[in-house]
PDB file of N, CA, C and O in Angstrom:
ATOM      1  N   MET A   1     100.824   3.939  82.204  1.00  0.00           N
ATOM      2  CA  MET A   1     100.110   4.825  83.165  1.00  0.00           C
ATOM      3  C   MET A   1      98.573   4.535  82.830  1.00  0.00           C
ATOM      4  O   MET A   1      98.137   4.441  81.682  1.00  0.00           O
ATOM      5  N   LYS A   2      97.898   4.421  83.868  1.00  0.00           N
ATOM      6  CA  LYS A   2      96.462   3.946  83.861  1.00  0.00           C
ATOM      7  C   LYS A   2      95.689   5.010  84.275  1.00  0.00           C
ATOM      8  O   LYS A   2      95.854   5.494  85.395  1.00  0.00           O
ATOM      9  N   ILE A   3      94.740   5.497  83.388  1.00  0.00           N
ATOM     10  CA  ILE A   3      93.981   6.869  83.418  1.00  0.00           C
ATOM     11  C   ILE A   3      92.610   6.478  83.089  1.00  0.00           C
ATOM     12  O   ILE A   3      92.420   5.624  82.223  1.00  0.00           O
ATOM     13  N   VAL A   4      91.658   7.021  83.698  1.00  0.00           N
ATOM     14  CA  VAL A   4      90.160   6.849  83.667  1.00  0.00           C
ATOM     15  C   VAL A   4      89.701   8.212  83.404  1.00  0.00           C
ATOM     16  O   VAL A   4      89.981   9.119  84.189  1.00  0.00           O
ATOM     17  N   ARG A   5      89.048   8.400  82.401  1.00  0.00           N
ATOM     18  CA  ARG A   5      88.523   9.646  81.755  1.00  0.00           C
ATOM     19  C   ARG A   5      86.982   9.601  81.904  1.00  0.00           C
ATOM     20  O   ARG A   5      86.420   8.593  81.474  1.00  0.00           O
ATOM     21  N   LEU A   6      86.342  10.444  82.387  1.00  0.00           N
ATOM     22  CA  LEU A   6      84.956  10.674  82.349  1.00  0.00           C
ATOM     23  C   LEU A   6      84.549  11.913  81.855  1.00  0.00           C
ATOM     24  O   LEU A   6      85.001  12.934  82.373  1.00  0.00           O
ATOM     25  N   HIS A   7      83.548  11.987  80.677  1.00  0.00           N
ATOM     26  CA  HIS A   7      83.061  13.118  80.275  1.00  0.00           C
ATOM     27  C   HIS A   7      81.614  12.973  80.535  1.00  0.00           C
ATOM     28  O   HIS A   7      80.913  12.010  80.224  1.00  0.00           O
ATOM     29  N   THR A   8      81.208  14.203  81.231  1.00  0.00           N
ATOM     30  CA  THR A   8      79.663  14.113  81.649  1.00  0.00           C
ATOM     31  C   THR A   8      79.029  15.459  81.613  1.00  0.00           C
ATOM     32  O   THR A   8      79.672  16.506  81.539  1.00  0.00           O
ATOM     33  N   ARG A   9      77.801  15.378  81.667  1.00  0.00           N
ATOM     34  CA  ARG A   9      77.132  16.529  81.838  1.00  0.00           C
ATOM     35  C   ARG A   9      76.280  16.330  83.208  1.00  0.00           C
ATOM     36  O   ARG A   9      75.367  17.094  83.522  1.00  0.00           O
ATOM     37  N   LEU A  10      76.620  15.395  83.860  1.00  0.00           N
ATOM     38  CA  LEU A  10      75.705  15.125  85.225  1.00  0.00           C
ATOM     39  C   LEU A  10      75.784  16.404  86.232  1.00  0.00           C
ATOM     40  O   LEU A  10      74.719  16.829  86.681  1.00  0.00           O
ATOM     41  N   PRO A  11      76.835  16.944  86.549  1.00  0.00           N
ATOM     42  CA  PRO A  11      76.896  17.981  87.348  1.00  0.00           C
ATOM     43  C   PRO A  11      75.925  19.200  86.892  1.00  0.00           C
ATOM     44  O   PRO A  11      75.495  20.047  87.676  1.00  0.00           O
ATOM     45  N   VAL A  12      75.664  19.157  85.592  1.00  0.00           N
ATOM     46  CA  VAL A  12      74.867  20.464  85.087  1.00  0.00           C
ATOM     47  C   VAL A  12      73.517  19.994  85.131  1.00  0.00           C
ATOM     48  O   VAL A  12      72.669  20.840  85.414  1.00  0.00           O
ATOM     49  N   VAL A  13      73.143  18.837  84.913  1.00  0.00           N
ATOM     50  CA  VAL A  13      71.728  18.328  84.916  1.00  0.00           C
ATOM     51  C   VAL A  13      71.278  17.887  86.103  1.00  0.00           C
ATOM     52  O   VAL A  13      70.067  17.911  86.324  1.00  0.00           O
ATOM     53  N   SER A  14      72.055  17.478  86.927  1.00  0.00           N
ATOM     54  CA  SER A  14      71.505  16.843  88.248  1.00  0.00           C
ATOM     55  C   SER A  14      72.647  17.020  89.352  1.00  0.00           C
ATOM     56  O   SER A  14      73.142  16.033  89.895  1.00  0.00           O
ATOM     57  N   PRO A  15      72.996  18.171  89.623  1.00  0.00           N
ATOM     58  CA  PRO A  15      74.152  18.387  90.688  1.00  0.00           C
ATOM     59  C   PRO A  15      74.034  17.712  91.966  1.00  0.00           C
ATOM     60  O   PRO A  15      75.034  17.413  92.619  1.00  0.00           O
ATOM     61  N   LYS A  16      72.818  17.453  92.359  1.00  0.00           N
ATOM     62  CA  LYS A  16      72.594  16.647  93.711  1.00  0.00           C
ATOM     63  C   LYS A  16      72.937  15.166  93.553  1.00  0.00           C
ATOM     64  O   LYS A  16      72.971  14.426  94.536  1.00  0.00           O
ATOM     65  N   LYS A  17      73.198  14.726  92.281  1.00  0.00           N
ATOM     66  CA  LYS A  17      73.669  13.202  92.075  1.00  0.00           C
ATOM     67  C   LYS A  17      75.058  13.246  92.305  1.00  0.00           C
ATOM     68  O   LYS A  17      75.671  12.181  92.228  1.00  0.00           O
ATOM     69  N   ILE A  18      75.772  14.459  92.618  1.00  0.00           N
ATOM     70  CA  ILE A  18      77.340  14.104  92.618  1.00  0.00           C
ATOM     71  C   ILE A  18      77.432  14.105  94.194  1.00  0.00           C
ATOM     72  O   ILE A  18      77.627  15.124  94.856  1.00  0.00           O
ATOM     73  N   THR A  19      77.275  12.902  94.686  1.00  0.00           N
ATOM     74  CA  THR A  19      77.367  12.762  96.162  1.00  0.00           C
ATOM     75  C   THR A  19      78.601  12.317  96.588  1.00  0.00           C
ATOM     76  O   THR A  19      79.397  11.872  95.762  1.00  0.00           O
ATOM     77  N   PRO A  20      78.909  12.381  97.923  1.00  0.00           N
ATOM     78  CA  PRO A  20      80.256  11.884  98.475  1.00  0.00           C
ATOM     79  C   PRO A  20      80.408  10.487  97.899  1.00  0.00           C
ATOM     80  O   PRO A  20      81.463  10.125  97.378  1.00  0.00           O
ATOM     81  N   SER A  21      79.424   9.770  97.993  1.00  0.00           N
ATOM     82  CA  SER A  21      79.693   8.039  97.724  1.00  0.00           C
ATOM     83  C   SER A  21      80.031   8.065  96.144  1.00  0.00           C
ATOM     84  O   SER A  21      80.937   7.330  95.752  1.00  0.00           O
ATOM     85  N   LEU A  22      79.377   8.838  95.271  1.00  0.00           N
ATOM     86  CA  LEU A  22      79.686   8.880  93.922  1.00  0.00           C
ATOM     87  C   LEU A  22      81.158   9.485  93.671  1.00  0.00           C
ATOM     88  O   LEU A  22      81.864   9.026  92.773  1.00  0.00           O
ATOM     89  N   VAL A  23      81.534  10.405  94.398  1.00  0.00           N
ATOM     90  CA  VAL A  23      82.937  10.840  94.186  1.00  0.00           C
ATOM     91  C   VAL A  23      83.826   9.950  94.899  1.00  0.00           C
ATOM     92  O   VAL A  23      84.976   9.959  94.462  1.00  0.00           O
ATOM     93  N   ARG A  24      83.593   9.151  95.924  1.00  0.00           N
ATOM     94  CA  ARG A  24      84.496   8.071  96.325  1.00  0.00           C
ATOM     95  C   ARG A  24      84.542   7.195  95.225  1.00  0.00           C
ATOM     96  O   ARG A  24      85.647   6.755  94.906  1.00  0.00           O
ATOM     97  N   ALA A  25      83.342   6.791  94.456  1.00  0.00           N
ATOM     98  CA  ALA A  25      83.563   5.674  93.692  1.00  0.00           C
ATOM     99  C   ALA A  25      84.337   6.155  92.445  1.00  0.00           C
ATOM    100  O   ALA A  25      84.858   5.284  91.748  1.00  0.00           O
ATOM    101  N   LEU A  26      84.463   7.397  92.107  1.00  0.00           N
ATOM    102  CA  LEU A  26      85.248   7.861  91.034  1.00  0.00           C
ATOM    103  C   LEU A  26      86.834   7.586  91.092  1.00  0.00           C
ATOM    104  O   LEU A  26      87.500   7.427  90.069  1.00  0.00           O
ATOM    105  N   LYS A  27      87.368   7.546  92.383  1.00  0.00           N
ATOM    106  CA  LYS A  27      88.623   7.453  92.922  1.00  0.00           C
ATOM    107  C   LYS A  27      88.987   5.925  92.820  1.00  0.00           C
ATOM    108  O   LYS A  27      88.812   5.137  93.749  1.00  0.00           O
ATOM    109  N   VAL A  28      89.515   5.586  91.584  1.00  0.00           N
ATOM    110  CA  VAL A  28      89.860   4.051  91.285  1.00  0.00           C
ATOM    111  C   VAL A  28      91.387   3.902  91.889  1.00  0.00           C
ATOM    112  O   VAL A  28      92.304   4.669  91.596  1.00  0.00           O
ATOM    113  N   SER A  29      91.489   2.863  92.717  1.00  0.00           N
ATOM    114  CA  SER A  29      92.766   2.575  93.184  1.00  0.00           C
ATOM    115  C   SER A  29      93.805   2.294  92.071  1.00  0.00           C
ATOM    116  O   SER A  29      93.547   1.469  91.195  1.00  0.00           O
ATOM    117  N   GLY A  30      94.846   2.894  92.092  1.00  0.00           N
ATOM    118  CA  GLY A  30      95.964   2.446  91.218  1.00  0.00           C
ATOM    119  C   GLY A  30      95.787   3.303  89.723  1.00  0.00           C
ATOM    120  O   GLY A  30      96.486   2.997  88.757  1.00  0.00           O
ATOM    121  N   LYS A  31      94.922   4.242  89.666  1.00  0.00           N
ATOM    122  CA  LYS A  31      94.461   4.880  88.688  1.00  0.00           C
ATOM    123  C   LYS A  31      94.345   6.391  88.806  1.00  0.00           C
ATOM    124  O   LYS A  31      94.085   6.823  89.929  1.00  0.00           O
ATOM    125  N   THR A  32      94.502   7.272  87.789  1.00  0.00           N
ATOM    126  CA  THR A  32      94.353   8.586  87.855  1.00  0.00           C
ATOM    127  C   THR A  32      92.961   8.861  86.997  1.00  0.00           C
ATOM    128  O   THR A  32      92.805   8.644  85.795  1.00  0.00           O
ATOM    129  N   THR A  33      92.044   9.366  87.879  1.00  0.00           N
ATOM    130  CA  THR A  33      90.652   9.714  87.199  1.00  0.00           C
ATOM    131  C   THR A  33      90.557  11.276  86.896  1.00  0.00           C
ATOM    132  O   THR A  33      90.842  12.115  87.750  1.00  0.00           O
ATOM    133  N   TYR A  34      90.148  11.584  85.657  1.00  0.00           N
ATOM    134  CA  TYR A  34      89.811  12.880  85.126  1.00  0.00           C
ATOM    135  C   TYR A  34      88.326  12.988  85.015  1.00  0.00           C
ATOM    136  O   TYR A  34      87.695  12.006  84.625  1.00  0.00           O
ATOM    137  N   VAL A  35      87.768  14.005  85.299  1.00  0.00           N
ATOM    138  CA  VAL A  35      86.337  14.334  84.952  1.00  0.00           C
ATOM    139  C   VAL A  35      86.372  15.542  83.976  1.00  0.00           C
ATOM    140  O   VAL A  35      86.995  16.583  84.181  1.00  0.00           O
ATOM    141  N   ALA A  36      85.683  15.281  82.986  1.00  0.00           N
ATOM    142  CA  ALA A  36      85.568  16.365  81.955  1.00  0.00           C
ATOM    143  C   ALA A  36      84.043  16.914  81.905  1.00  0.00           C
ATOM    144  O   ALA A  36      83.107  16.244  81.470  1.00  0.00           O
ATOM    145  N   LEU A  37      83.943  18.086  82.357  1.00  0.00           N
ATOM    146  CA  LEU A  37      82.524  18.645  82.357  1.00  0.00           C
ATOM    147  C   LEU A  37      82.051  19.135  81.072  1.00  0.00           C
ATOM    148  O   LEU A  37      82.816  19.909  80.497  1.00  0.00           O
ATOM    149  N   HIS A  38      80.961  18.853  80.503  1.00  0.00           N
ATOM    150  CA  HIS A  38      80.629  19.532  79.203  1.00  0.00           C
ATOM    151  C   HIS A  38      79.278  20.458  79.571  1.00  0.00           C
ATOM    152  O   HIS A  38      78.142  20.081  79.860  1.00  0.00           O
ATOM    153  N   ALA A  39      79.734  21.583  79.473  1.00  0.00           N
ATOM    154  CA  ALA A  39      78.831  22.797  79.749  1.00  0.00           C
ATOM    155  C   ALA A  39      78.684  23.660  78.270  1.00  0.00           C
ATOM    156  O   ALA A  39      79.649  24.023  77.596  1.00  0.00           O
ATOM    157  N   ASN A  40      77.468  23.861  77.984  1.00  0.00           N
ATOM    158  CA  ASN A  40      77.200  24.591  76.812  1.00  0.00           C
ATOM    159  C   ASN A  40      77.138  26.189  76.856  1.00  0.00           C
ATOM    160  O   ASN A  40      77.237  26.865  75.833  1.00  0.00           O
ATOM    161  N   HIS A  41      76.970  26.714  78.096  1.00  0.00           N
ATOM    162  CA  HIS A  41      76.659  28.084  78.243  1.00  0.00           C
ATOM    163  C   HIS A  41      76.967  28.507  79.833  1.00  0.00           C
ATOM    164  O   HIS A  41      76.716  27.751  80.772  1.00  0.00           O
ATOM    165  N   PRO A  42      77.392  29.477  79.939  1.00  0.00           N
ATOM    166  CA  PRO A  42      77.827  30.037  81.318  1.00  0.00           C
ATOM    167  C   PRO A  42      76.622  29.970  82.329  1.00  0.00           C
ATOM    168  O   PRO A  42      76.799  29.733  83.524  1.00  0.00           O
ATOM    169  N   ARG A  43      75.455  30.181  81.801  1.00  0.00           N
ATOM    170  CA  ARG A  43      74.258  30.162  82.620  1.00  0.00           C
ATOM    171  C   ARG A  43      74.026  28.950  83.235  1.00  0.00           C
ATOM    172  O   ARG A  43      73.354  28.879  84.264  1.00  0.00           O
ATOM    173  N   GLU A  44      74.593  27.848  82.621  1.00  0.00           N
ATOM    174  CA  GLU A  44      74.436  26.426  83.302  1.00  0.00           C
ATOM    175  C   GLU A  44      75.396  26.197  84.606  1.00  0.00           C
ATOM    176  O   GLU A  44      75.258  25.238  85.367  1.00  0.00           O
ATOM    177  N   LEU A  45      76.376  27.202  84.754  1.00  0.00           N
ATOM    178  CA  LEU A  45      77.221  27.108  85.828  1.00  0.00           C
ATOM    179  C   LEU A  45      76.463  27.793  87.102  1.00  0.00           C
ATOM    180  O   LEU A  45      76.861  28.873  87.537  1.00  0.00           O
ATOM    181  N   THR A  46      75.458  27.176  87.622  1.00  0.00           N
ATOM    182  CA  THR A  46      74.781  27.679  88.684  1.00  0.00           C
ATOM    183  C   THR A  46      75.666  27.403  90.016  1.00  0.00           C
ATOM    184  O   THR A  46      76.681  26.708  90.058  1.00  0.00           O
ATOM    185  N   GLN A  47      75.154  27.992  90.932  1.00  0.00           N
ATOM    186  CA  GLN A  47      75.782  27.637  92.448  1.00  0.00           C
ATOM    187  C   GLN A  47      75.861  26.240  92.655  1.00  0.00           C
ATOM    188  O   GLN A  47      76.875  25.650  93.028  1.00  0.00           O
ATOM    189  N   ALA A  48      74.739  25.715  92.396  1.00  0.00           N
ATOM    190  CA  ALA A  48      74.641  24.164  92.585  1.00  0.00           C
ATOM    191  C   ALA A  48      75.550  23.372  91.702  1.00  0.00           C
ATOM    192  O   ALA A  48      76.004  22.313  92.135  1.00  0.00           O
ATOM    193  N   VAL A  49      75.818  23.738  90.657  1.00  0.00           N
ATOM    194  CA  VAL A  49      76.762  22.983  89.633  1.00  0.00           C
ATOM    195  C   VAL A  49      78.076  23.349  90.224  1.00  0.00           C
ATOM    196  O   VAL A  49      78.868  22.433  90.450  1.00  0.00           O
ATOM    197  N   ARG A  50      78.367  24.435  90.471  1.00  0.00           N
ATOM    198  CA  ARG A  50      79.775  24.877  91.073  1.00  0.00           C
ATOM    199  C   ARG A  50      80.095  24.075  92.272  1.00  0.00           C
ATOM    200  O   ARG A  50      81.184  23.540  92.480  1.00  0.00           O
ATOM    201  N   ALA A  51      78.984  24.031  93.102  1.00  0.00           N
ATOM    202  CA  ALA A  51      79.198  23.124  94.493  1.00  0.00           C
ATOM    203  C   ALA A  51      79.569  21.683  94.002  1.00  0.00           C
ATOM    204  O   ALA A  51      80.608  21.095  94.302  1.00  0.00           O
ATOM    205  N   ALA A  52      78.589  21.211  93.222  1.00  0.00           N
ATOM    206  CA  ALA A  52      78.887  19.703  92.686  1.00  0.00           C
ATOM    207  C   ALA A  52      80.471  19.629  92.131  1.00  0.00           C
ATOM    208  O   ALA A  52      81.254  18.801  92.596  1.00  0.00           O
ATOM    209  N   CYS A  53      80.810  20.469  91.213  1.00  0.00           N
ATOM    210  CA  CYS A  53      82.180  20.469  90.816  1.00  0.00           C
ATOM    211  C   CYS A  53      83.196  20.597  91.992  1.00  0.00           C
ATOM    212  O   CYS A  53      84.262  19.984  91.929  1.00  0.00           O
ATOM    213  N   ALA A  54      82.938  21.256  92.895  1.00  0.00           N
ATOM    214  CA  ALA A  54      83.920  21.506  94.021  1.00  0.00           C
ATOM    215  C   ALA A  54      83.852  20.186  94.766  1.00  0.00           C
ATOM    216  O   ALA A  54      84.898  19.872  95.335  1.00  0.00           O
ATOM    217  N   ARG A  55      82.817  19.344  94.876  1.00  0.00           N
ATOM    218  CA  ARG A  55      82.921  18.031  95.697  1.00  0.00           C
ATOM    219  C   ARG A  55      84.042  17.372  94.932  1.00  0.00           C
ATOM    220  O   ARG A  55      85.001  16.908  95.548  1.00  0.00           O
ATOM    221  N   ILE A  56      83.958  17.303  93.496  1.00  0.00           N
ATOM    222  CA  ILE A  56      84.731  16.374  92.830  1.00  0.00           C
ATOM    223  C   ILE A  56      86.250  17.021  92.846  1.00  0.00           C
ATOM    224  O   ILE A  56      87.202  16.254  92.994  1.00  0.00           O
ATOM    225  N   VAL A  57      86.438  18.238  92.715  1.00  0.00           N
ATOM    226  CA  VAL A  57      87.937  18.851  92.794  1.00  0.00           C
ATOM    227  C   VAL A  57      88.440  18.574  94.313  1.00  0.00           C
ATOM    228  O   VAL A  57      89.550  18.098  94.551  1.00  0.00           O
ATOM    229  N   ASP A  58      87.561  18.903  95.245  1.00  0.00           N
ATOM    230  CA  ASP A  58      88.001  18.768  96.538  1.00  0.00           C
ATOM    231  C   ASP A  58      88.430  17.405  96.928  1.00  0.00           C
ATOM    232  O   ASP A  58      89.262  17.232  97.819  1.00  0.00           O
ATOM    233  N   ALA A  59      87.822  16.345  96.216  1.00  0.00           N
ATOM    234  CA  ALA A  59      88.321  15.111  96.477  1.00  0.00           C
ATOM    235  C   ALA A  59      89.725  14.833  95.852  1.00  0.00           C
ATOM    236  O   ALA A  59      90.287  13.771  96.121  1.00  0.00           O
ATOM    237  N   GLY A  60      90.297  15.728  95.048  1.00  0.00           N
ATOM    238  CA  GLY A  60      91.485  15.436  94.397  1.00  0.00           C
ATOM    239  C   GLY A  60      91.568  15.032  93.068  1.00  0.00           C
ATOM    240  O   GLY A  60      92.621  14.812  92.471  1.00  0.00           O
ATOM    241  N   ILE A  61      90.293  14.925  92.549  1.00  0.00           N
ATOM    242  CA  ILE A  61      90.091  14.484  91.135  1.00  0.00           C
ATOM    243  C   ILE A  61      90.143  15.679  90.205  1.00  0.00           C
ATOM    244  O   ILE A  61      89.213  16.483  90.271  1.00  0.00           O
ATOM    245  N   PRO A  62      91.117  15.881  89.358  1.00  0.00           N
ATOM    246  CA  PRO A  62      91.359  16.859  88.319  1.00  0.00           C
ATOM    247  C   PRO A  62      90.136  17.031  87.517  1.00  0.00           C
ATOM    248  O   PRO A  62      89.590  15.972  87.207  1.00  0.00           O
ATOM    249  N   MET A  63      89.523  18.227  87.067  1.00  0.00           N
ATOM    250  CA  MET A  63      88.573  18.570  86.509  1.00  0.00           C
ATOM    251  C   MET A  63      88.899  19.458  85.334  1.00  0.00           C
ATOM    252  O   MET A  63      89.669  20.408  85.476  1.00  0.00           O
ATOM    253  N   VAL A  64      88.317  19.165  84.146  1.00  0.00           N
ATOM    254  CA  VAL A  64      88.453  20.129  82.965  1.00  0.00           C
ATOM    255  C   VAL A  64      86.975  20.341  82.394  1.00  0.00           C
ATOM    256  O   VAL A  64      86.009  19.758  82.886  1.00  0.00           O
ATOM    257  N   SER A  65      86.890  21.138  81.419  1.00  0.00           N
ATOM    258  CA  SER A  65      85.611  21.194  80.719  1.00  0.00           C
ATOM    259  C   SER A  65      85.872  21.411  79.335  1.00  0.00           C
ATOM    260  O   SER A  65      86.931  21.804  78.846  1.00  0.00           O
ATOM    261  N   GLN A  66      84.755  21.105  78.718  1.00  0.00           N
ATOM    262  CA  GLN A  66      84.895  21.493  77.263  1.00  0.00           C
ATOM    263  C   GLN A  66      83.374  21.648  76.822  1.00  0.00           C
ATOM    264  O   GLN A  66      82.478  21.111  77.473  1.00  0.00           O
ATOM    265  N   SER A  67      83.105  22.472  75.588  1.00  0.00           N
ATOM    266  CA  SER A  67      81.987  22.808  75.109  1.00  0.00           C
ATOM    267  C   SER A  67      81.956  22.565  73.799  1.00  0.00           C
ATOM    268  O   SER A  67      83.008  22.598  73.162  1.00  0.00           O
ATOM    269  N   VAL A  68      80.768  22.285  73.194  1.00  0.00           N
ATOM    270  CA  VAL A  68      80.446  22.359  71.804  1.00  0.00           C
ATOM    271  C   VAL A  68      80.237  23.644  71.341  1.00  0.00           C
ATOM    272  O   VAL A  68      79.414  24.294  71.986  1.00  0.00           O
ATOM    273  N   LEU A  69      80.741  24.164  70.436  1.00  0.00           N
ATOM    274  CA  LEU A  69      80.227  25.666  69.805  1.00  0.00           C
ATOM    275  C   LEU A  69      78.899  25.634  69.395  1.00  0.00           C
ATOM    276  O   LEU A  69      78.667  24.863  68.464  1.00  0.00           O
ATOM    277  N   LEU A  70      77.901  26.315  69.879  1.00  0.00           N
ATOM    278  CA  LEU A  70      76.763  26.385  69.082  1.00  0.00           C
ATOM    279  C   LEU A  70      76.333  27.719  68.722  1.00  0.00           C
ATOM    280  O   LEU A  70      76.131  28.569  69.588  1.00  0.00           O
ATOM    281  N   LYS A  71      76.183  27.943  67.488  1.00  0.00           N
ATOM    282  CA  LYS A  71      75.848  29.273  66.824  1.00  0.00           C
ATOM    283  C   LYS A  71      74.663  29.934  67.448  1.00  0.00           C
ATOM    284  O   LYS A  71      73.555  29.408  67.554  1.00  0.00           O
ATOM    285  N   GLY A  72      75.007  31.201  67.875  1.00  0.00           N
ATOM    286  CA  GLY A  72      74.084  32.021  68.595  1.00  0.00           C
ATOM    287  C   GLY A  72      73.839  31.701  70.110  1.00  0.00           C
ATOM    288  O   GLY A  72      73.098  32.474  70.718  1.00  0.00           O
ATOM    289  N   VAL A  73      74.366  30.677  70.754  1.00  0.00           N
ATOM    290  CA  VAL A  73      74.310  30.316  71.959  1.00  0.00           C
ATOM    291  C   VAL A  73      75.635  30.569  72.647  1.00  0.00           C
ATOM    292  O   VAL A  73      75.725  31.432  73.519  1.00  0.00           O
ATOM    293  N   ASN A  74      76.657  29.836  72.271  1.00  0.00           N
ATOM    294  CA  ASN A  74      77.961  30.170  73.097  1.00  0.00           C
ATOM    295  C   ASN A  74      79.056  30.272  72.069  1.00  0.00           C
ATOM    296  O   ASN A  74      80.146  29.748  72.299  1.00  0.00           O
ATOM    297  N   ASP A  75      78.824  30.921  70.939  1.00  0.00           N
ATOM    298  CA  ASP A  75      80.013  31.083  69.880  1.00  0.00           C
ATOM    299  C   ASP A  75      80.484  32.440  69.934  1.00  0.00           C
ATOM    300  O   ASP A  75      80.971  32.978  68.939  1.00  0.00           O
ATOM    301  N   ASP A  76      80.360  33.053  71.097  1.00  0.00           N
ATOM    302  CA  ASP A  76      80.838  34.627  71.432  1.00  0.00           C
ATOM    303  C   ASP A  76      81.748  34.502  72.708  1.00  0.00           C
ATOM    304  O   ASP A  76      81.306  34.223  73.823  1.00  0.00           O
ATOM    305  N   ALA A  77      83.023  34.734  72.427  1.00  0.00           N
ATOM    306  CA  ALA A  77      83.836  34.688  73.881  1.00  0.00           C
ATOM    307  C   ALA A  77      83.441  35.463  74.817  1.00  0.00           C
ATOM    308  O   ALA A  77      83.718  35.147  75.974  1.00  0.00           O
ATOM    309  N   ARG A  78      82.682  36.692  74.548  1.00  0.00           N
ATOM    310  CA  ARG A  78      82.233  37.391  75.655  1.00  0.00           C
ATOM    311  C   ARG A  78      81.239  36.856  76.477  1.00  0.00           C
ATOM    312  O   ARG A  78      80.976  37.342  77.577  1.00  0.00           O
ATOM    313  N   ARG A  79      80.665  35.872  76.003  1.00  0.00           N
ATOM    314  CA  ARG A  79      79.445  35.127  76.780  1.00  0.00           C
ATOM    315  C   ARG A  79      80.279  34.329  77.951  1.00  0.00           C
ATOM    316  O   ARG A  79      79.801  34.252  79.083  1.00  0.00           O
ATOM    317  N   TRP A  80      81.419  33.798  77.659  1.00  0.00           N
ATOM    318  CA  TRP A  80      82.179  33.053  78.641  1.00  0.00           C
ATOM    319  C   TRP A  80      82.824  33.779  79.657  1.00  0.00           C
ATOM    320  O   TRP A  80      83.079  33.185  80.704  1.00  0.00           O
ATOM    321  N   LYS A  81      83.190  35.187  79.505  1.00  0.00           N
ATOM    322  CA  LYS A  81      83.984  36.006  80.325  1.00  0.00           C
ATOM    323  C   LYS A  81      82.813  36.331  81.479  1.00  0.00           C
ATOM    324  O   LYS A  81      81.625  36.557  81.246  1.00  0.00           O
ATOM    325  N   ARG A  82      83.434  36.295  82.713  1.00  0.00           N
ATOM    326  CA  ARG A  82      82.660  36.567  84.050  1.00  0.00           C
ATOM    327  C   ARG A  82      83.608  37.326  84.899  1.00  0.00           C
ATOM    328  O   ARG A  82      83.274  37.686  86.028  1.00  0.00           O
TER     329      ARG A  82
END
């Protein structure tokens, strides 16, 4: 199986850079591409970030997320519930 995994904060730090041409480039012929978003706090998930992620997902690219637990920043599950 041929898999490409990309771990990134780009949608968070610069959602405008998730352009249609970048999304097309992520789709590698003959391979399955996964994008893992690194977000540290729910406040980072703005409408612009959500739209950037939607561009990726709407193109058929599976997207997951992961976070580093930071004491006092995102180490309480209640912060992540919306």
